[in-house]
C-alpha positions as CSV (number, residue, x, y, z in Angstrom):
1,X,-3.2,46.0,22.7
2,X,-6.4,44.4,23.6
3,X,-6.9,40.7,22.4
4,X,-9.4,40.4,19.6
5,X,-12.0,37.8,19.4
6,X,-10.6,36.3,16.1
7,X,-7.3,35.5,17.9
8,X,-9.1,33.0,20.3
9,X,-12.4,31.9,18.5
10,X,-13.0,28.5,16.9
11,X,-13.5,29.4,13.3
12,X,-15.8,27.7,10.7
13,X,-18.5,26.7,12.9
14,X,-20.6,23.7,12.2
15,X,-24.0,25.0,10.9
16,X,-27.5,23.3,10.3
17,X,-30.7,24.5,8.6
18,X,-33.8,24.9,10.8
19,X,-35.6,22.2,9.1
20,X,-32.7,19.6,9.8
21,X,-33.7,17.1,12.6
22,X,-32.3,17.0,16.0
23,X,-31.0,13.9,15.0
24,X,-28.8,15.2,12.2
25,X,-27.8,18.0,14.4
26,X,-26.5,15.3,17.2
27,X,-24.7,13.3,14.3
28,X,-22.8,16.6,13.4
29,X,-22.0,17.1,17.0
30,X,-20.6,13.6,17.2
31,X,-18.8,13.8,14.0
32,X,-17.0,17.1,14.8
33,X,-16.6,16.2,18.7
34,X,-18.4,19.5,19.5
35,X,-21.3,20.3,21.8
36,X,-22.9,23.2,19.7
37,X,-24.1,23.6,16.2
38,X,-25.3,26.9,15.0
39,X,-28.5,27.2,13.2
40,X,-28.3,29.2,9.8
41,X,-31.2,30.2,7.4
42,X,-29.9,31.7,4.1
43,X,-26.5,32.4,5.5
44,X,-27.8,34.2,8.6
45,X,-27.5,33.1,12.2
46,X,-31.0,32.1,13.5
47,X,-30.2,30.2,16.8
48,X,-27.9,27.6,18.4
49,X,-28.6,24.3,19.7
50,X,-26.4,22.5,22.5
51,X,-26.1,19.0,23.3
52,X,-27.9,20.0,26.8
53,X,-30.8,21.5,24.6
54,X,-31.1,18.0,23.2
55,X,-31.2,16.5,26.5
56,X,-33.5,18.8,27.9
57,X,-35.8,20.0,25.2
58,X,-36.2,17.0,23.1
59,X,-35.2,13.5,25.3
60,X,-36.6,14.8,28.7
61,X,-39.8,15.8,26.6
62,X,-40.0,12.4,25.0
63,X,-39.8,14.1,21.5
64,X,-38.8,12.0,18.6
65,X,-35.2,13.3,17.7
66,X,-35.4,11.9,14.2
67,X,-38.8,14.0,13.4
68,X,-38.2,16.9,15.5
69,X,-36.8,20.1,13.4
70,X,-33.8,21.8,15.2
71,X,-35.6,25.2,14.6
72,X,-38.1,24.1,17.2
73,X,-35.6,23.5,20.0
74,X,-33.0,26.2,19.3
75,X,-32.2,29.0,21.4
76,X,-32.9,32.1,19.1
77,X,-32.1,35.2,21.6
78,X,-28.4,34.8,21.3
79,X,-25.5,37.1,22.5
80,X,-23.2,37.6,19.7
81,X,-19.9,39.1,19.0
82,X,-17.8,40.3,16.1
83,X,-14.3,39.0,15.1
84,X,-12.9,42.3,15.8
85,X,-14.4,42.9,19.2
86,X,-12.1,43.1,22.3
87,X,-12.2,39.7,24.2
88,X,-13.6,41.8,27.2
89,X,-17.0,42.3,25.4
90,X,-17.3,38.3,25.3
91,X,-16.0,38.1,28.9
92,X,-18.9,40.7,29.8
93,X,-21.7,38.8,27.9
94,X,-20.5,35.3,29.3
95,X,-20.9,37.1,32.9
96,X,-24.1,38.8,32.2
97,X,-26.0,36.4,30.3
98,X,-24.7,33.3,32.0
99,X,-23.8,31.6,28.7
100,X,-21.0,29.3,28.0
101,X,-20.8,29.9,24.3
102,X,-21.1,32.9,22.1
103,X,-21.4,32.9,18.2
104,X,-19.1,35.0,16.3
105,X,-20.8,36.9,13.5
106,X,-19.6,39.1,10.8
107,X,-22.0,41.0,8.4
108,X,-25.0,38.7,9.9
109,X,-23.1,35.4,9.1
110,X,-21.5,33.0,11.5
111,X,-17.9,32.8,11.4
112,X,-16.8,31.3,14.6
113,X,-17.8,30.5,18.1
114,X,-16.1,31.5,21.5
115,X,-16.5,29.5,24.6
116,X,-16.2,30.2,28.1
117,X,-13.1,28.0,28.2
118,X,-11.6,29.9,25.3
119,X,-11.8,33.2,27.7
120,X,-10.9,31.6,31.0
121,X,-7.2,32.9,30.3
122,X,-8.7,36.2,30.1
123,X,-10.4,36.6,33.2
124,X,-6.9,37.0,35.0
């Protein structure tokens, strides 16, 4: 039987609203020991922001993290998987899209995140 996403995902992703500041997103990352937050509006996934996004899209461009809304720097064209999808689908997306993290969505709402590290045992 194939492994399902729900078996390897990190549940209960940390989410922020698009209007939250980049500083608030960075604090959430620090507080939770993570490098990614999901951008959610009215319960629906709207984007994702990584610590690298903050470095490249905010700090390197001399933008003010305390006034820049996270919605302005988030990646919106996201590859997603569902909790009942086979892990092979996430492996395919990581390879095709060259991404390190994939939001897990059920009914349009984020329920987890799968990272490339979660998938490495599945490559073998």
